[in-house]
KOLMARDREN-789267 format. One record per residue: residue in three letters; chain; x, y, z of N, C-alpha, C in turn. Coordinates in Angstrom, 1 decimal. Last residue first. Example, Ala and Ser with C-alpha at 12.3 -4.5 7.8 and 13.67 -1.06 7.14 Angstrom:
// KOLMARDREN-789267
 code unit    n.X    n.Y    n.Z   ca.X   ca.Y   ca.Z    c.X    c.Y    c.Z
  ser    A   12.8   -2.2    7.1   13.7   -1.1    7.1   12.9    0.0    7.9
  ala    A   13.2   -5.7    7.8   12.3   -4.5    7.8   13.2   -3.3    7.8
***
This chain:
// KOLMARDREN-789267
 code unit    n.X    n.Y    n.Z   ca.X   ca.Y   ca.Z    c.X    c.Y    c.Z
  ser    A  -32.3  -47.8  -75.9  -33.5  -49.2  -75.7  -32.7  -49.9  -74.5
  cys    A  -32.2  -44.1  -76.6  -31.7  -45.5  -75.7  -33.2  -46.8  -75.9
  val    A  -30.6  -42.3  -79.1  -31.7  -43.5  -79.0  -31.1  -44.2  -77.6
  val    A  -30.0  -39.0  -79.8  -29.4  -40.1  -78.9  -30.6  -40.8  -78.6
  asp    A  -29.8  -37.6  -83.0  -29.8  -37.5  -81.7  -29.7  -38.8  -81.1
  ser    A  -29.3  -35.2  -85.7  -28.8  -36.3  -85.0  -29.8  -36.3  -83.6
  tyr    A  -29.8  -34.3  -89.2  -30.4  -34.5  -87.9  -29.8  -35.5  -87.2
  phe    A  -28.8  -34.3  -92.2  -28.4  -33.4  -91.1  -29.1  -33.2  -89.4
  gly    A  -29.4  -37.7  -92.1  -28.9  -36.7  -93.1  -28.2  -35.5  -92.4
  ile    A  -29.3  -39.0  -89.2  -30.2  -39.3  -90.4  -29.8  -37.9  -91.0
  thr    A  -27.8  -40.5  -86.7  -27.8  -39.5  -87.4  -28.3  -40.2  -89.0
  arg    A  -27.9  -41.2  -83.2  -28.0  -41.5  -84.4  -28.2  -40.5  -85.7
  arg    A  -26.1  -42.9  -80.8  -26.3  -41.6  -81.5  -26.7  -42.0  -82.6
  lys    A  -27.3  -44.6  -77.8  -26.4  -44.7  -79.0  -27.2  -43.4  -80.0
  cys    A  -27.7  -46.5  -74.7  -28.0  -45.3  -75.8  -27.0  -45.3  -76.9
  glu    A  -29.3  -48.6  -72.9  -28.1  -48.3  -73.5  -28.2  -47.4  -74.4
  gln    A  -30.8  -48.2  -69.4  -30.8  -48.7  -71.4  -29.8  -48.0  -71.7
  ile    A  -32.1  -50.3  -66.9  -31.0  -49.1  -67.3  -30.7  -49.6  -69.0
  ser    A  -35.3  -49.8  -64.4  -34.1  -50.1  -65.5  -33.1  -49.5  -65.8
  leu    A  -36.2  -48.8  -62.0  -36.4  -49.2  -62.4  -35.9  -50.4  -63.7
  leu    A  -35.1  -48.0  -58.8  -34.1  -48.1  -60.2  -35.1  -49.2  -60.6
  glu    A  -36.5  -45.6  -56.4  -36.3  -47.3  -56.8  -36.3  -47.5  -58.2
  val    A  -36.1  -43.2  -53.5  -35.8  -43.7  -55.7  -35.6  -45.3  -55.6
  asp    A  -36.7  -41.2  -51.9  -37.1  -42.5  -51.8  -36.9  -42.5  -53.6
  phe    A  -34.7  -38.2  -50.9  -35.6  -38.8  -52.2  -35.3  -40.4  -51.7
  val    A  -34.6  -34.8  -49.2  -34.6  -37.0  -49.2  -35.7  -37.3  -49.9
  glu    A  -32.6  -32.6  -48.3  -33.7  -32.8  -49.4  -33.7  -34.9  -49.2
  phe    A  -31.7  -29.5  -46.6  -31.2  -31.1  -47.0  -33.0  -31.7  -47.6
  gln    A  -31.7  -26.3  -47.7  -31.9  -27.3  -47.0  -31.6  -28.3  -47.4
  lys    A  -31.3  -22.8  -48.9  -30.3  -24.2  -48.5  -30.7  -24.8  -47.4
  ser    A  -34.4  -21.9  -50.7  -33.7  -21.9  -49.5  -32.5  -23.2  -49.4
  ser    A  -36.0  -22.2  -52.6  -35.5  -20.8  -52.1  -34.9  -20.8  -50.8
  phe    A  -36.2  -23.9  -55.7  -35.9  -24.1  -54.3  -35.5  -22.7  -53.5
  phe    A  -36.4  -23.8  -58.0  -37.8  -24.2  -57.1  -37.7  -23.9  -55.9
  thr    A  -35.4  -20.7  -59.1  -35.3  -22.1  -59.3  -36.0  -22.3  -58.3
  ser    A  -34.9  -17.8  -59.1  -34.7  -18.3  -60.7  -35.5  -20.3  -60.7
  pro    A  -34.1  -17.3  -57.3  -35.5  -17.0  -57.5  -35.9  -17.6  -58.9
  gly    A  -32.2  -19.8  -55.4  -32.0  -18.7  -56.4  -33.8  -18.3  -56.5
  val    A  -29.4  -22.5  -55.9  -30.6  -21.8  -54.9  -31.1  -20.5  -55.6
  pro    A  -29.4  -25.7  -57.3  -28.7  -24.1  -57.2  -30.0  -23.6  -56.0
  pro    A  -29.6  -28.9  -55.1  -30.1  -28.1  -56.4  -29.6  -26.6  -56.0
  gly    A  -27.0  -30.4  -53.6  -28.3  -30.2  -53.6  -28.6  -29.3  -54.8
  leu    A  -24.7  -30.9  -51.7  -24.9  -31.6  -52.8  -26.2  -31.5  -53.7
  glu    A  -24.9  -29.0  -49.6  -23.7  -28.7  -50.9  -23.6  -29.3  -51.9
  pro    A  -27.4  -29.6  -48.0  -27.1  -28.9  -49.3  -26.1  -28.6  -50.2
  pro    A  -27.6  -33.4  -48.5  -26.9  -32.3  -48.3  -26.8  -31.0  -49.2
  ile    A  -30.1  -36.0  -49.0  -29.0  -34.6  -50.0  -28.9  -33.6  -48.9
  ile    A  -30.5  -39.1  -48.5  -30.3  -37.6  -48.1  -29.1  -36.8  -48.7
  ile    A  -32.3  -41.4  -49.8  -30.8  -40.6  -50.2  -31.3  -39.2  -49.9
  arg    A  -33.4  -44.8  -49.7  -33.8  -43.6  -49.3  -32.2  -42.7  -49.0
  arg    A  -33.8  -46.6  -52.6  -32.8  -46.6  -51.7  -33.9  -45.1  -50.9
  lys    A  -33.9  -50.1  -54.4  -34.7  -49.0  -53.6  -33.8  -49.1  -52.5
  gly    A  -33.5  -52.0  -57.1  -33.4  -51.5  -55.9  -33.6  -50.5  -55.3
  gly    A  -34.2  -52.7  -59.8  -34.9  -53.4  -59.0  -34.7  -53.1  -57.2
  pro    A  -30.9  -52.2  -60.8  -32.3  -52.5  -61.1  -33.1  -53.1  -60.3
  lys    A  -28.5  -51.1  -58.3  -28.7  -51.8  -59.3  -30.5  -51.7  -59.8
  met    A  -26.6  -47.9  -57.8  -28.0  -49.0  -57.6  -27.9  -49.9  -58.3
  asp    A  -24.8  -46.2  -58.1  -24.1  -47.6  -57.7  -25.3  -48.4  -57.4
  arg    A  -26.2  -43.7  -58.8  -24.9  -44.1  -59.6  -24.6  -45.8  -59.2
  ile    A  -27.8  -42.8  -57.2  -28.0  -43.4  -58.0  -27.3  -44.2  -58.6
  gly    A  -26.0  -40.5  -55.1  -27.0  -41.8  -55.1  -27.5  -43.0  -55.8
  glu    A  -25.2  -39.0  -57.6  -24.0  -39.9  -56.5  -24.9  -41.2  -56.2
  glu    A  -27.4  -38.0  -58.2  -26.7  -38.7  -59.0  -25.6  -39.7  -58.7
  phe    A  -28.3  -36.9  -55.9  -28.9  -38.0  -56.5  -28.2  -38.5  -57.3
  gly    A  -26.0  -34.5  -55.5  -26.4  -35.7  -54.7  -27.0  -37.0  -55.1
  pro    A  -25.9  -33.1  -58.4  -24.8  -33.7  -57.8  -25.3  -35.2  -56.6
  ile    A  -28.8  -33.4  -60.1  -28.3  -32.7  -58.9  -27.1  -33.7  -58.2
  leu    A  -28.6  -34.4  -63.4  -29.5  -34.5  -62.1  -28.5  -33.7  -60.9
  ala    A  -27.8  -33.8  -66.2  -29.2  -33.4  -65.6  -30.0  -33.6  -64.1
  asn    A  -25.1  -34.5  -66.5  -25.5  -32.9  -65.2  -26.8  -33.0  -65.6
  thr    A  -24.6  -36.4  -67.9  -25.1  -35.4  -68.6  -25.1  -33.9  -67.4
  gly    A  -24.2  -38.8  -66.7  -23.3  -38.2  -66.8  -23.5  -36.6  -67.7
  met    A  -26.8  -40.6  -68.1  -25.9  -40.5  -66.7  -25.0  -39.7  -67.2
  arg    A  -30.6  -39.8  -68.7  -29.0  -40.2  -69.3  -27.9  -39.7  -67.8
  val    A  -33.6  -40.9  -67.6  -32.2  -39.6  -67.6  -31.5  -40.4  -67.6
  lys    A  -36.9  -40.2  -66.6  -35.9  -41.0  -67.5  -34.9  -40.0  -67.6
  ala    A  -39.2  -41.3  -64.2  -38.0  -40.5  -64.7  -37.5  -41.2  -65.6
  pro    A  -42.8  -42.8  -64.8  -41.0  -42.5  -64.2  -40.6  -41.9  -65.0
  ser    A  -46.1  -41.8  -64.5  -45.0  -42.1  -65.3  -43.8  -42.1  -64.7
  gly    A  -47.5  -40.3  -62.4  -48.2  -41.6  -63.5  -46.9  -42.0  -64.1
  gln    A  -47.8  -38.3  -60.9  -47.2  -38.3  -61.7  -47.7  -39.1  -63.3
  leu    A  -47.1  -40.1  -58.4  -48.4  -39.1  -58.5  -48.4  -38.5  -60.1
  tyr    A  -44.6  -40.8  -59.0  -46.0  -41.8  -58.9  -47.2  -41.2  -59.1
  thr    A  -42.8  -38.9  -58.7  -43.1  -39.6  -60.2  -44.4  -40.5  -60.4
  ser    A  -43.1  -36.0  -56.9  -43.4  -37.5  -56.8  -44.0  -38.3  -58.3
  asp    A  -42.2  -33.5  -54.7  -42.4  -34.0  -55.9  -42.4  -35.5  -56.2
  ile    A  -42.2  -32.8  -51.8  -42.7  -31.6  -53.1  -42.4  -32.2  -54.5
  arg    A  -44.0  -34.1  -48.8  -43.6  -34.2  -50.0  -43.5  -33.0  -51.4
  arg    A  -42.4  -33.1  -46.0  -43.9  -32.4  -46.8  -43.1  -32.9  -48.1
  gly    A  -40.8  -33.0  -43.7  -41.4  -34.2  -44.3  -42.6  -34.2  -45.2
  ser    A  -39.4  -31.2  -43.2  -40.4  -31.3  -42.6  -41.2  -32.7  -42.8
  glu    A  -37.2  -31.1  -45.0  -36.7  -31.4  -43.8  -38.0  -31.5  -42.8
  asn    A  -39.4  -32.7  -48.2  -38.0  -31.3  -47.5  -37.9  -31.8  -46.3
  tyr    A  -39.0  -35.3  -50.7  -39.6  -34.6  -49.2  -38.6  -33.4  -48.7
  gly    A  -39.9  -37.0  -53.5  -39.2  -36.0  -52.8  -39.6  -35.0  -51.6
  ile    A  -39.7  -40.5  -54.7  -40.6  -39.0  -54.2  -39.7  -38.2  -52.9
  tyr    A  -39.6  -41.9  -57.9  -38.8  -41.1  -56.6  -39.7  -40.7  -55.9
  his    A  -38.3  -44.3  -60.5  -39.8  -43.6  -59.5  -38.5  -43.0  -58.2
  phe    A  -36.8  -44.6  -63.5  -36.4  -44.8  -62.0  -37.9  -44.1  -61.9
  thr    A  -34.2  -45.4  -65.6  -35.6  -45.0  -65.7  -36.0  -45.4  -63.9
  val    A  -31.4  -44.1  -67.2  -31.6  -45.1  -66.1  -33.3  -44.3  -65.9
  gln    A  -29.3  -44.7  -69.7  -30.1  -44.0  -69.2  -31.0  -44.8  -68.4
  gln    A  -25.2  -43.9  -70.4  -26.8  -45.1  -70.6  -27.7  -44.4  -69.6
  gly    A  -23.3  -42.1  -70.1  -23.8  -42.3  -71.2  -25.4  -43.0  -71.3
  asp    A  -21.9  -43.8  -67.4  -22.1  -42.5  -67.7  -22.2  -42.8  -69.3
  lys    A  -24.1  -46.9  -66.2  -22.7  -45.8  -66.7  -22.7  -44.8  -67.0
  pro    A  -25.4  -48.8  -63.8  -25.5  -47.4  -64.8  -23.9  -46.9  -64.8
  cys    A  -24.6  -52.0  -62.5  -25.0  -50.7  -61.8  -24.7  -49.4  -63.4
  asp    A  -26.2  -54.8  -63.5  -25.0  -54.1  -63.5  -25.6  -52.6  -62.6
  gly    A  -27.8  -57.0  -61.0  -27.9  -57.1  -62.3  -26.7  -55.8  -62.1
  lys    A  -30.7  -56.1  -58.5  -30.2  -57.0  -59.6  -29.4  -56.9  -60.5
  gly    A  -31.0  -54.4  -55.9  -31.6  -55.2  -56.8  -30.4  -55.7  -57.1
  val    A  -31.6  -54.4  -52.5  -30.8  -54.0  -53.1  -30.9  -55.4  -54.4
  ala    A  -33.5  -51.7  -50.2  -33.3  -53.0  -51.2  -32.4  -53.2  -51.9
  ile    A  -32.6  -49.5  -48.7  -34.1  -49.9  -48.3  -34.0  -51.9  -49.4
  glu    A  -30.3  -48.2  -47.5  -30.4  -49.6  -48.7  -31.8  -50.2  -48.1
  trp    A  -30.3  -44.8  -47.1  -30.8  -46.2  -46.2  -31.2  -47.1  -47.2
  leu    A  -27.6  -42.0  -46.9  -28.2  -43.4  -47.6  -28.6  -44.2  -46.8
  val    A  -26.0  -38.8  -47.1  -26.4  -40.2  -46.5  -27.3  -41.0  -47.2
  leu    A  -23.1  -37.0  -48.3  -24.5  -38.0  -48.5  -24.9  -39.2  -47.7
  gly    A  -20.9  -36.8  -47.6  -21.7  -36.0  -47.0  -23.2  -36.4  -47.3
  ser    A  -18.3  -37.7  -48.6  -19.1  -36.6  -49.7  -20.3  -35.6  -48.7
  asp    A  -18.1  -40.0  -47.2  -17.4  -39.0  -47.5  -17.7  -37.8  -47.7
  arg    A  -21.5  -41.2  -46.1  -20.2  -41.3  -46.9  -19.4  -39.9  -46.8
  lys    A  -23.3  -42.5  -43.6  -22.9  -41.7  -44.3  -21.7  -41.6  -45.1
  val    A  -26.3  -44.6  -43.3  -24.8  -44.7  -44.0  -24.4  -43.4  -44.3
  tyr    A  -29.1  -45.9  -41.7  -28.6  -45.2  -42.8  -27.0  -44.9  -42.6
  lys    A  -30.0  -47.3  -39.2  -29.7  -48.0  -40.7  -29.3  -47.2  -42.0
  asp    A  -29.7  -46.2  -37.2  -28.7  -47.4  -37.3  -29.0  -47.5  -38.9
  ser    A  -31.6  -43.4  -37.8  -31.5  -44.5  -37.2  -30.0  -45.2  -37.6
  thr    A  -30.3  -40.0  -37.4  -31.5  -40.9  -38.3  -31.7  -42.0  -37.1
  val    A  -30.6  -36.7  -37.8  -30.8  -37.3  -36.5  -31.5  -39.0  -37.5
  val    A  -28.7  -34.0  -38.5  -29.5  -34.8  -38.9  -29.4  -35.9  -38.2
  asn    A  -28.6  -30.3  -37.8  -28.2  -32.3  -37.1  -28.8  -33.0  -37.8
  val    A  -27.8  -27.3  -39.2  -28.5  -28.7  -39.3  -27.8  -30.0  -38.4
  thr    A  -27.5  -24.0  -38.6  -26.8  -25.5  -38.1  -27.7  -26.3  -38.2
  phe    A  -28.4  -21.2  -38.7  -27.8  -22.1  -40.1  -26.9  -23.5  -40.2
  gly    A  -30.8  -21.9  -36.4  -29.9  -20.7  -37.6  -29.5  -21.3  -38.9
  glu    A  -31.1  -24.8  -35.9  -30.9  -23.7  -35.0  -30.2  -22.8  -36.3
  arg    A  -32.7  -28.1  -36.7  -32.5  -26.6  -37.1  -32.2  -25.5  -36.7
  val    A  -32.8  -31.2  -37.1  -32.8  -30.1  -35.8  -31.9  -28.9  -36.3
  phe    A  -34.6  -33.3  -38.5  -33.5  -32.3  -38.7  -33.2  -31.3  -37.7
  asn    A  -34.6  -37.3  -39.2  -35.5  -36.0  -38.5  -34.2  -34.7  -38.4
  pro    A  -35.6  -39.4  -41.7  -34.3  -38.6  -40.9  -35.3  -37.4  -40.1
  phe    A  -38.3  -42.5  -41.0  -37.7  -41.2  -41.8  -36.9  -40.3  -41.0
  asp    A  -39.0  -44.8  -40.6  -37.6  -44.5  -40.6  -37.4  -43.0  -41.0
  glu    A  -42.0  -44.8  -42.4  -41.1  -45.4  -41.9  -39.6  -44.9  -41.6
  pro    A  -42.8  -41.4  -44.3  -42.9  -42.9  -44.0  -41.8  -43.3  -42.9
  val    A  -44.8  -38.9  -42.8  -43.4  -39.3  -43.4  -43.9  -40.7  -43.3
  asn    A  -47.2  -37.2  -42.1  -47.6  -38.4  -42.8  -46.3  -39.1  -43.3
  asn    A  -47.5  -34.4  -41.6  -47.3  -34.7  -43.0  -47.3  -36.0  -43.3
  glu    A  -47.2  -34.6  -38.5  -48.7  -34.6  -39.8  -48.7  -34.5  -40.6
  arg    A  -45.1  -35.9  -38.6  -46.3  -36.9  -38.1  -47.3  -36.1  -38.5
  gln    A  -43.5  -33.7  -38.9  -43.6  -34.8  -39.8  -44.5  -35.6  -39.6
  ile    A  -44.4  -32.0  -36.6  -44.7  -31.8  -38.1  -44.5  -33.0  -38.9
  arg    A  -43.0  -33.8  -34.6  -44.2  -33.3  -34.7  -44.7  -33.0  -36.3
  arg    A  -40.4  -33.8  -35.2  -40.9  -35.1  -35.5  -42.7  -34.6  -35.3
  asn    A  -39.7  -30.9  -34.8  -39.8  -31.6  -36.1  -40.3  -33.1  -36.2
  gln    A  -40.3  -31.0  -31.8  -41.0  -30.0  -32.8  -40.7  -30.5  -34.0
  glu    A  -38.2  -32.5  -30.8  -39.6  -32.9  -31.3  -40.7  -31.9  -31.5
  leu    A  -36.5  -31.1  -31.8  -35.7  -32.2  -32.2  -37.4  -32.7  -32.3
  leu    A  -36.2  -28.6  -30.4  -36.1  -28.6  -31.6  -36.9  -29.8  -32.2
  arg    A  -36.2  -29.9  -27.3  -37.2  -29.2  -28.1  -37.2  -29.3  -29.6
  lys    A  -33.2  -30.9  -28.0  -34.6  -31.6  -27.7  -35.6  -31.2  -28.0
  glu    A  -32.2  -28.1  -28.0  -32.1  -29.4  -29.2  -33.0  -30.0  -29.2
  asp    A  -33.0  -27.1  -25.5  -33.3  -26.4  -26.9  -33.4  -27.8  -28.2
  phe    A  -31.8  -27.9  -23.0  -32.8  -28.6  -24.1  -33.5  -27.6  -25.1
  pro    A  -29.6  -26.4  -22.4  -29.5  -27.6  -22.9  -30.8  -27.8  -23.7
  asn    A  -29.4  -23.1  -24.1  -30.2  -23.9  -23.0  -30.2  -25.3  -23.8
  gln    A  -27.4  -20.5  -23.9  -27.8  -21.7  -24.7  -28.3  -22.4  -23.7
  lys    A  -27.9  -16.9  -23.0  -27.6  -18.5  -22.9  -28.0  -19.3  -23.6
  lys    A  -27.4  -13.8  -24.5  -28.2  -15.0  -24.1  -27.3  -16.6  -23.8
  thr    A  -26.3  -11.5  -22.3  -25.9  -12.4  -23.3  -26.8  -13.5  -23.1
  lys    A  -28.0   -8.3  -21.6  -27.7   -9.4  -21.7  -27.7  -10.5  -22.5
  gly    A  -27.5   -4.9  -22.6  -28.1   -5.9  -22.7  -27.5   -7.6  -22.1
  ser    A  -25.9   -2.5  -23.1  -26.3   -3.3  -21.1  -27.3   -4.4  -21.5
  ser    A  -24.2   -0.6  -24.6  -25.3   -1.2  -24.8  -25.0   -2.6  -23.2
  pro    A  -23.6    2.8  -25.6  -23.2    1.5  -24.9  -24.4    0.2  -24.2
  leu    A  -23.5    3.3  -28.9  -24.3    3.6  -27.7  -23.7    2.3  -26.7
  ala    A  -22.5    4.9  -32.3  -22.6    3.5  -31.5  -22.8    3.9  -29.6
  pro    A  -24.9    7.1  -34.0  -23.7    6.7  -32.8  -23.5    5.4  -32.5
  ser    A  -25.5    6.7  -37.2  -26.2    6.4  -35.9  -24.9    6.2  -35.2
  ile    A  -26.1    9.3  -39.6  -25.0    8.7  -38.5  -25.6    8.7  -37.3
  gly    A  -27.5   11.6  -40.2  -27.9   10.3  -40.6  -27.1    9.1  -40.2
  leu    A  -27.0   14.4  -39.6  -26.3   14.1  -40.5  -26.6   12.3  -41.1
  gly    A  -28.7   14.3  -36.7  -29.1   15.1  -38.0  -28.3   14.8  -39.2
  val    A  -27.2   12.5  -35.4  -28.3   11.8  -36.1  -29.2   13.0  -37.1
  leu    A  -24.7   14.1  -34.8  -24.7   12.4  -36.3  -25.7   12.5  -36.6
  phe    A  -26.0   16.2  -33.6  -25.1   16.4  -35.0  -25.1   15.4  -35.7
  val    A  -26.6   14.8  -31.1  -27.6   15.9  -32.1  -27.0   15.9  -33.5
  leu    A  -24.3   14.4  -30.4  -25.1   13.0  -30.9  -26.4   13.8  -31.8
  leu    A  -23.1   16.7  -29.6  -22.5   15.8  -30.4  -23.8   14.6  -31.4
  leu    A  -24.7   17.5  -27.6  -24.8   18.4  -28.9  -23.9   17.5  -30.4
  arg    A  -24.5   15.6  -25.8  -25.8   15.8  -26.9  -25.9   16.7  -28.0
  arg    A  -21.6   15.9  -25.2  -22.1   14.6  -26.0  -23.6   14.6  -26.5
  arg    A  -21.7   18.5  -24.4  -20.9   18.4  -25.6  -21.5   17.1  -26.1
  ala    A  -23.5   18.1  -22.2  -23.8   19.2  -23.1  -23.2   18.8  -24.1
  asn    A  -21.7   16.7  -20.4  -22.9   16.2  -21.1  -23.8   17.0  -22.3
  glu    A  -19.6   18.5  -19.8  -19.0   17.5  -20.6  -20.7   16.8  -20.9
  glu    A  -20.7   20.1  -18.6  -20.3   20.8  -19.9  -20.0   19.4  -20.6
  phe    A  -21.3   18.9  -16.2  -22.5   19.7  -17.0  -21.8   19.8  -18.5
  his    A  -18.8   18.0  -15.3  -19.8   16.9  -15.9  -20.9   17.7  -16.4
  leu    A  -17.9   20.8  -15.2  -17.1   20.4  -16.1  -18.0   19.0  -16.2
  leu    A  -19.8   21.4  -12.8  -19.4   22.4  -14.0  -19.0   21.6  -15.1
  ser    A  -18.9   19.7  -11.0  -20.7   19.7  -11.7  -20.6   20.4  -12.4
  lys    A  -16.4   20.7  -10.5  -16.5   19.6  -10.8  -18.2   18.8  -11.4
  ala    A  -17.1   23.4   -9.0  -16.2   22.9  -10.4  -16.2   21.8  -10.9
  gln    A  -18.4   22.5   -7.1  -19.2   23.4   -8.0  -18.1   22.9   -9.3
  lys    A  -16.3   21.0   -5.3  -17.6   20.9   -6.1  -18.3   21.2   -7.3
  gly    A  -14.6   23.6   -5.0  -14.1   22.1   -5.9  -15.5   21.3   -6.6
  asn    A  -16.2   25.4   -3.4  -15.9   25.2   -4.9  -15.3   24.3   -5.8
  asn    A  -16.3   23.5   -1.4  -18.0   23.5   -2.4  -17.2   24.6   -3.8
  gln    A  -13.7   23.7   -0.5  -14.4   22.4   -0.6  -15.9   22.6   -1.7
  leu    A  -13.3   26.4   -0.2  -12.8   25.6   -1.1  -13.0   24.3   -1.4
  asn    A  -15.3   27.0    2.0  -15.5   26.9    0.6  -14.7   26.8   -0.1
  his    A  -14.0   25.4    3.8  -15.5   25.0    3.5  -16.0   25.4    2.1
  arg    A  -11.6   26.7    4.4  -11.5   25.4    4.1  -13.0   25.2    3.5
  ser    A  -12.7   29.5    5.0  -12.3   29.1    3.9  -12.0   27.7    3.4
  cys    A  -14.4   28.2    7.4  -14.9   28.9    6.8  -14.1   28.7    5.1
  ser    A  -11.6   27.9    9.1  -12.3   26.8    8.4  -13.4   27.1    7.6
  ala    A  -10.5   29.9    9.3   -9.7   29.4    8.3  -10.9   28.2    8.3
  val    A  -12.4   31.7   10.8  -12.0   31.9    9.3  -11.3   31.0    8.6
  ile    A  -12.4   30.2   13.3  -13.5   30.4   12.3  -13.4   30.5   10.9
  leu    A   -9.4   30.7   13.8  -10.0   29.3   13.5  -11.6   28.7   12.5
  asn    A   -9.7   33.2   13.9   -8.8   32.8   13.1   -9.6   31.3   12.5
  arg    A  -11.4   33.4   16.4  -11.6   34.0   15.2  -11.1   33.3   13.9
  arg    A  -10.1   32.1   18.1  -11.3   31.5   17.8  -11.7   32.3   16.5
  asp    A   -8.3   34.0   18.6   -7.9   32.6   18.3   -9.0   31.8   17.6
  ser    A   -9.4   36.0   19.5   -8.5   35.9   18.2   -8.4   34.8   17.8
  phe    A  -10.6   35.0   21.9  -11.6   35.4   20.8  -11.0   35.6   19.3
  leu    A   -7.9   34.8   23.1   -9.1   34.3   23.1  -10.4   34.1   22.2
  gly    A   -6.9   38.0   23.5   -6.2   36.6   22.5   -7.2   35.0   22.5
  phe    A   -8.6   39.0   24.5   -8.6   39.6   23.7   -8.1   38.4   22.5
  thr    A   -8.6   37.7   27.1  -10.2   37.4   26.5   -9.6   37.8   24.9
  pro    A   -6.0   38.2   28.0   -6.5   36.9   27.8   -7.8   36.9   27.4
  cys    A   -6.6   41.4   27.8   -4.9   40.7   27.1   -5.8   39.3   26.9
  cys    A   -8.5   41.9   29.8   -8.8   42.8   28.2   -7.7   41.7   27.3
  leu    A   -8.2   41.0   32.3   -9.3   40.3   31.3   -9.1   40.7   29.8
  phe    A   -5.9   41.8   33.4   -6.4   40.4   33.5   -7.4   40.0   32.6
  ser    A   -5.9   44.3   32.4   -4.7   44.1   32.4   -4.9   42.3   32.9
  ala    A   -8.5   45.4   33.9   -7.7   45.4   32.7   -6.8   44.7   31.9
  arg    A   -8.0   44.9   36.5   -8.9   43.9   35.5   -8.6   44.3   34.3
  asn    A   -5.9   46.7   37.1   -5.7   45.2   37.1   -6.8   44.4   36.3
  ser    A   -7.4   49.0   36.5   -6.1   48.7   35.7   -5.9   47.4   35.8
  leu    A   -9.7   49.0   38.2   -9.7   48.9   36.8   -8.7   48.7   35.8
  leu    A   -8.2   48.7   40.6   -9.2   47.8   40.2   -9.4   47.2   38.9
  pro    A   -6.4   51.0   40.6   -6.0   49.7   40.9   -6.4   48.6   40.4
  ser    A   -8.8   53.2   40.7   -7.4   52.6   39.4   -7.1   51.3   39.3
  ser    A  -10.2   52.8   42.8  -11.1   52.4   41.6  -10.1   52.6   40.4
  phe    A   -8.6   53.5   44.5   -9.7   52.6   44.8   -9.7   51.9   43.6
  leu    A   -7.7   56.2   43.7   -6.8   55.2   44.6   -7.2   53.6   44.3
  leu    A   -9.8   57.7   43.6   -8.7   57.3   42.2   -8.1   56.2   42.6
  met    A  -10.7   57.8   46.1  -11.9   57.3   44.8  -10.7   56.9   43.3
***
């Protein structure tokens, strides 16, 4: 019994136990190593998530602190940049023409294409632009001499804004305007436009903002715009200073 069973048990033990133990051992080591690597990966992901969470928490805390102090932090903007529409100028031109038609503007009235602070003046070939920026149309040439400093000019005028609405008219007032030249009584663009006119002459003057009236709450004009004036020069008078006792004035005739 012992001889029969012993060798079989001993041989089987030497054949099964040793190789089997080695196989199980390798698999166990492989599983342990795999689990270790998996645990390291999980730990790395958890560490990154924790850092991300902490960073977001710090940003939120800083944002709340700045808002509490009344400071507006600069946040990233994802808005799209507005592209220029090639049809904008045409659309604005048609809009200005429509408004001018409603205001019954006279013939060959200039158009103004305004976009923000940029204004393009659209006129016919009848208009001439000077180096100063003044634009004028010589409707009728008068006769005689041009006015000089110290002389008085008598003239009619109609004033328009960019939309063609009348802002002033001496015809409606019933009497012409009278102003001495060279006394700063006229805005620079108007005086330049009338200085080389002759009695009986008619002009349409387009005055740019830089040659126009001052802008402010104490003036008639509330914004910098182009002004259009139809001017008719009636006459030019010589002026002399008259002194009577302690009284002195200027007489024009």
